[in-house]
C-alpha positions as CSV (number, residue, x, y, z in Angstrom):
1,A,0.0,0.0,0.0
2,V,1.1,3.5,-0.8
3,A,0.1,6.7,1.1
4,I,-1.0,9.2,-1.6
5,T,-2.7,12.6,-1.6
6,A,-4.0,13.5,-5.0
7,V,-5.4,17.0,-5.6
8,T,-7.1,17.8,-8.9
9,S,-7.5,21.2,-10.5
10,E,-11.2,21.2,-9.4
11,D,-10.1,20.5,-5.8
12,R,-7.6,23.3,-5.9
13,Q,-10.3,25.7,-7.0
14,A,-12.8,24.5,-4.4
15,L,-10.3,24.6,-1.6
16,G,-8.4,27.7,-2.6
17,I,-5.1,26.0,-3.1
18,A,-3.0,28.5,-5.0
19,N,0.5,27.4,-4.2
20,I,2.5,24.6,-2.6
21,Q,2.3,26.2,0.8
22,D,-1.4,25.9,0.7
23,L,-1.0,22.2,-0.3
24,T,0.7,21.5,3.1
25,N,-2.6,22.3,4.8
26,L,-4.2,19.3,3.0
27,T,-1.4,16.8,2.9
28,P,-0.4,14.9,6.0
29,G,3.4,15.0,6.7
30,L,4.2,17.6,4.0
31,S,6.0,20.8,4.9
32,Y,7.5,23.5,2.7
33,T,9.8,26.5,3.3
34,A,9.5,29.0,0.5
35,G,12.6,31.0,1.5
36,N,15.0,28.3,0.5
37,E,12.7,26.1,-1.6
38,R,12.9,23.3,0.9
39,I,10.3,20.5,0.9
40,T,10.1,17.6,3.4
41,L,7.8,14.6,3.8
42,R,7.4,13.0,7.2
43,G,10.5,15.0,8.3
44,V,12.7,13.7,5.5
45,G,14.1,16.3,3.1
46,R,17.3,18.4,2.8
47,N,18.8,21.2,4.7
48,T,20.7,23.0,1.9
49,N,20.2,24.0,-1.7
50,N,23.8,23.3,-2.7
51,F,24.1,21.7,-6.1
52,G,25.9,18.7,-4.6
53,A,23.2,17.9,-2.1
54,E,20.5,15.5,-3.2
55,P,17.0,16.1,-1.9
56,G,15.0,13.5,0.0
57,V,11.8,14.3,-1.9
58,A,11.8,13.9,-5.7
59,N,9.9,16.4,-7.9
60,Y,8.5,15.2,-11.2
61,T,6.5,17.1,-13.9
62,D,4.9,14.8,-16.5
63,G,7.5,12.1,-15.6
64,I,10.5,14.5,-15.9
65,Y,12.7,15.1,-12.9
66,Q,12.8,18.7,-11.6
67,S,15.2,20.2,-9.0
68,F,12.7,22.4,-7.3
69,A,9.1,22.0,-6.1
70,S,7.9,25.5,-6.8
71,I,6.5,24.4,-10.1
72,A,3.7,22.7,-8.2
73,G,2.4,26.3,-7.5
74,R,1.5,26.8,-11.2
75,D,-2.0,27.9,-11.8
76,D,-4.5,25.0,-12.2
77,I,-5.2,26.2,-15.7
78,F,-1.9,24.4,-16.5
79,V,-2.0,21.5,-13.9
80,D,-4.5,18.6,-14.0
81,R,-3.5,17.2,-10.6
82,I,-0.8,17.1,-8.0
83,E,0.1,13.7,-6.4
84,V,2.0,13.6,-3.1
85,L,3.5,10.1,-2.5
86,R,4.6,9.6,1.1
87,G,7.3,7.2,2.0
88,P,10.3,5.7,0.0
89,Q,9.6,5.7,-3.7
90,G,13.0,4.6,-5.0
91,T,11.6,1.8,-7.2
92,L,9.8,4.2,-9.6
93,Y,11.3,7.6,-8.8
94,G,15.0,7.0,-8.1
95,R,17.3,7.5,-5.2
96,N,16.3,11.1,-4.5
97,S,12.9,9.9,-3.2
98,I,13.7,8.4,0.1
99,G,11.1,10.6,1.8
100,G,8.6,10.5,-1.0
101,A,7.8,12.2,-4.4
102,L,5.8,15.1,-5.7
103,N,4.3,14.3,-9.0
104,I,2.8,17.1,-11.2
105,V,0.5,16.1,-14.1
106,S,-0.3,18.7,-16.8
107,R,-3.7,19.1,-18.4
108,R,-3.6,17.6,-21.8
109,P,-5.2,18.4,-25.2
110,T,-8.9,17.5,-25.5
111,D,-10.9,15.6,-28.2
112,D,-13.5,18.4,-28.3
113,F,-13.0,22.1,-28.5
114,E,-12.7,23.9,-25.2
115,A,-12.0,27.4,-24.2
116,E,-11.3,28.8,-20.7
117,M,-10.5,32.2,-19.3
118,R,-9.2,33.4,-15.9
119,L,-9.7,36.9,-14.6
120,G,-8.8,38.0,-11.1
121,V,-8.2,41.2,-9.2
122,G,-7.0,41.8,-5.6
123,N,-5.6,44.2,-3.1
124,F,-2.3,46.0,-3.6
125,G,-2.8,46.3,-7.4
126,Q,-2.9,42.5,-8.0
127,R,-4.3,41.3,-11.4
128,K,-4.4,38.0,-13.1
129,L,-5.4,37.2,-16.7
130,G,-5.2,33.8,-18.3
131,A,-6.7,31.9,-21.2
132,A,-6.6,28.4,-22.6
133,L,-7.7,26.8,-25.9
134,S,-7.8,23.1,-26.6
135,G,-9.3,20.9,-29.2
136,P,-8.7,18.8,-32.4
137,I,-6.8,19.9,-35.4
138,T,-7.5,16.7,-37.4
139,D,-9.0,13.4,-36.5
140,W,-5.5,12.3,-35.2
141,L,-4.0,15.5,-34.0
142,R,-5.0,17.7,-31.0
143,Y,-3.6,20.9,-29.4
144,R,-3.6,22.9,-26.2
145,A,-2.4,26.5,-25.9
146,V,-2.3,28.3,-22.5
147,A,-1.0,31.7,-21.3
148,L,-1.2,33.4,-17.9
149,K,0.0,36.8,-16.6
150,E,-0.1,37.8,-12.9
151,V,1.2,41.1,-11.4
152,R,1.1,42.8,-8.0
153,D,2.4,46.3,-8.4
154,E,2.1,47.5,-4.9
155,G,3.9,46.1,-1.9
156,V,1.9,44.8,1.0
157,Y,3.8,46.7,3.8
158,Y,4.4,50.4,4.3
159,N,8.1,51.3,4.8
160,F,8.3,54.4,7.0
161,G,12.0,54.9,6.1
162,T,11.4,55.2,2.3
163,N,7.7,56.2,2.3
164,D,7.0,53.3,-0.1
165,Q,4.9,50.2,-0.1
166,E,7.3,47.2,-0.2
167,G,7.2,43.4,0.0
168,Y,5.8,40.5,-2.0
169,E,5.5,42.3,-5.4
170,I,4.7,39.9,-8.3
171,D,5.4,40.0,-12.0
172,N,4.9,36.5,-13.5
173,Y,3.9,35.1,-16.8
174,N,3.8,31.6,-18.2
175,A,2.8,30.2,-21.6
176,E,2.5,26.6,-22.9
177,F,1.8,24.9,-26.1
178,Q,1.1,21.2,-26.6
179,L,0.5,18.8,-29.5
180,E,-0.8,15.3,-29.0
181,G,-1.8,12.7,-31.6
182,E,-1.6,9.2,-33.0
183,L,0.1,7.9,-36.2
184,G,-1.6,4.6,-37.0
185,D,-2.5,2.1,-34.4
186,R,0.9,1.6,-32.8
187,F,2.4,5.1,-32.4
188,S,1.3,8.0,-30.3
189,F,3.1,11.1,-29.3
190,W,2.8,14.1,-27.0
191,T,5.0,17.2,-27.0
192,K,5.0,20.3,-24.9
193,Y,6.8,23.6,-25.0
194,T,6.7,25.9,-21.9
195,G,8.2,29.3,-21.3
196,G,7.8,32.0,-18.6
197,N,9.3,34.3,-16.1
198,Y,8.9,34.6,-12.4
199,E,9.7,37.7,-10.4
200,Q,8.4,37.6,-6.8
201,A,9.8,39.8,-4.2
202,G,10.2,38.7,-0.6
203,P,9.4,40.6,2.6
204,P,10.6,44.2,2.9
205,G,14.1,44.5,4.3
206,G,15.0,41.0,3.2
207,T,18.3,42.1,1.7
208,T,19.3,44.6,4.4
209,T,22.2,42.6,5.6
210,S,25.8,43.8,6.2
211,N,26.5,43.5,2.4
212,G,23.0,44.4,1.1
213,E,22.0,47.6,-0.6
214,A,18.3,47.8,0.2
215,P,17.2,50.8,2.3
216,Y,16.9,50.2,6.0
217,D,13.5,50.9,7.6
């Protein structure tokens, strides 16, 4: 028996799971530290992000190994489900999965035409706009195209030293294109291209160390 928590895109919308930190509220034994991208399962993980240190929890996206878990926080317009497998998973997921595995499965092209749009607004100048198109090109070829943009222009804290709003600003975008099809009865294929950029600021004063250049408040 394997202990698994599987969260679909519908579950994420219903429960308000927007990132991997929210996922920890639903998954027993899962913890995550965003500051250093550290994920642990049942207390097994890693204490450093050095390239030579292997994690104790393996992260996979559509069967491809990933070094970091933050991709699990992609909007559910991209992700079909997230599977958290607790306990050693070395048989299927390699030696980096002594604590478990985080398996991310993308939404795939559909047999019928579908269109979806996301629009959101929030405090501190936050806006989100996304769209997805999916459907058949021919009787053997299907496509899916997705794009999402999210910004938060204004910081969430007031800095009395600089007279500015600072902290947790966002400027992210992500786009993806997929092709899926069959050639005859014995050959099928699926290909995906993904691109994007993530710019997310931390808390105010996060770089005000002895060698930092940020203004002190």
